N, C-alpha and C positions, 0 to 999 in steps of 0.2 A: 503494499499500499504506499502510496505517495503522501508525504506530509503537505498540510496546507501551506501555500505559499505566503498568505498574509500573516501567518503566526510565527514565521521563522525569526528568531532572534528576540522574542518578546516573552521569555520564560519567566523572568523575575519582575516584570514591570508592575504587576499588581501588588507585589509585596513592597516595592519602592514607593509606589503611590501611597500605600497605606502608611508607611513610615513617615512620609512627608506630611500627610493630611491628619493623622491620628493625634498629634499634639495640639492641633488647633480645634479638633472636635472636643478633646478632653477639657481644654481651657474654656471652650464655650459652654460645655455642660456644668462645669463647676461655677462659672459666672452666673448662670441661669439659677443654679441652686442657692448661691449666695443672695441673689436678688430676691428669691422667694423668702428666704430666712428674714431679711431685712423688711420686706413688704408685710409679712405676717406680723412682725413686731410692731410695725408702724400702724397697722389696722388695731392691734391690741391697744396701742397707746391713744388712738383716737376714741375708741370705746371707753377706755379709762377716763380721759378727760371729760367725756360726756357725763359719765357716772359721777365724777367728783363734782363737776358744776352743778348737777342736779342735787346732790347731797348737800352742798353748801347753800344752794339757794333755798332749800327746804329747812335748813338748820343755820340761818344767818347769824344767829346769836352764839356762835361757837368761836373760840379763839383759834387762830390760824394753826398754831402748833398742834392743838388737839384734832383739828380737822384733818390736817395732813397725816398725822400718826395714825388715826382712824382709818382713813382712806387707804393708806399704805399696807395696812394689815389685811385689807380685802382686795388686794390685787390679784390678777389671774396668776396661775402657777408659773407660767413662762416669763413673767415680767419680774425682774430683780428690783426690789424696792429701794435698794441703796443706790441705784443708778437713775431713779426717777427724780426730776426736780419739778417741784410745784410752786407757782407763784400766784397768790390770790390778791385781787385788787377791787375794792379798797381793802387795806389791811386792817386786821382787828387783832391787837396785841392784848388788850385788857377788856374786861366787861364792867359796865357801869349799870348798876341795878339789874344784873342779869341780862343785860342787853348790849350789843355791840353798837357803840355810838356812830360808827362809820356806815352801817348797814341798815338803812331804814326800809320798810316794806315798799316794794316797787322800784327800789334803787337798782341800777345795773351793777352786777357783779362779774367780774372778769377773772377767769382761771386759765393759766398758761402752763402747759405741761411739756417738758422735754425728756429725752431719754439718751443715755450714753450707750451707744451700740459698739464700741471698740472691742468688746470681748465676744461679739457674735461673729467676727470675720474669721474664716479659715482660708481665705485667699489673701495675698499680700495687699496691704492698704496703699502702698505707693509703688509705681513702677514707671519705667521709661524704656522706650525702645531707642536703638541707637541714634543719637542725633535729635531726638524729639524732647519736647519739655516734660518735666516730671508730672505725673498724673497721681493725685493724692485723693483717696476716697474719704468721705466725711466720717468723723467719729461720733457724731451724735445726730439724732433725727431732728428735723426742723421743729421748732416750737409750734405747738398747736394751741390757740387761744380760743376760748369759747365764751360767750357773754350770755347771761340770763338775768332775769330780775328777781330780786329777793321775794319770797313768799311773805304774806302777812302772818305774824306769830299769833 
């Protein structure tokens, strides 16, 4: 039997093509997984910010430190409470007659939540190809701010 003429000399070409393409495919798959991990964390933080804001607007006469510690104990299991930063405006550091003087019924309360994601990375956070500028991935999620009005007590 005569060998096919078009296939002559191409015995190892598939292996060579795989060796060239495989690192890019693996890098793309890892980047997609990393993006999914960060995106799910971002969705968890959005939900957490909404829950925190609802809780504070229903309980406006609570000192911020108490509100933040209460909320941090009820975070989802995949959220590390030590990496969450919560800012409440207007602030309430002391109570006067069991009321927060800065938060009247109907007043706008703003809650801003951010999260440090530096420990979630399993790919390098900074890289550069030959001659290109350094690319650095963010180490925290963008702050999410939610506004609601305080409920009447």
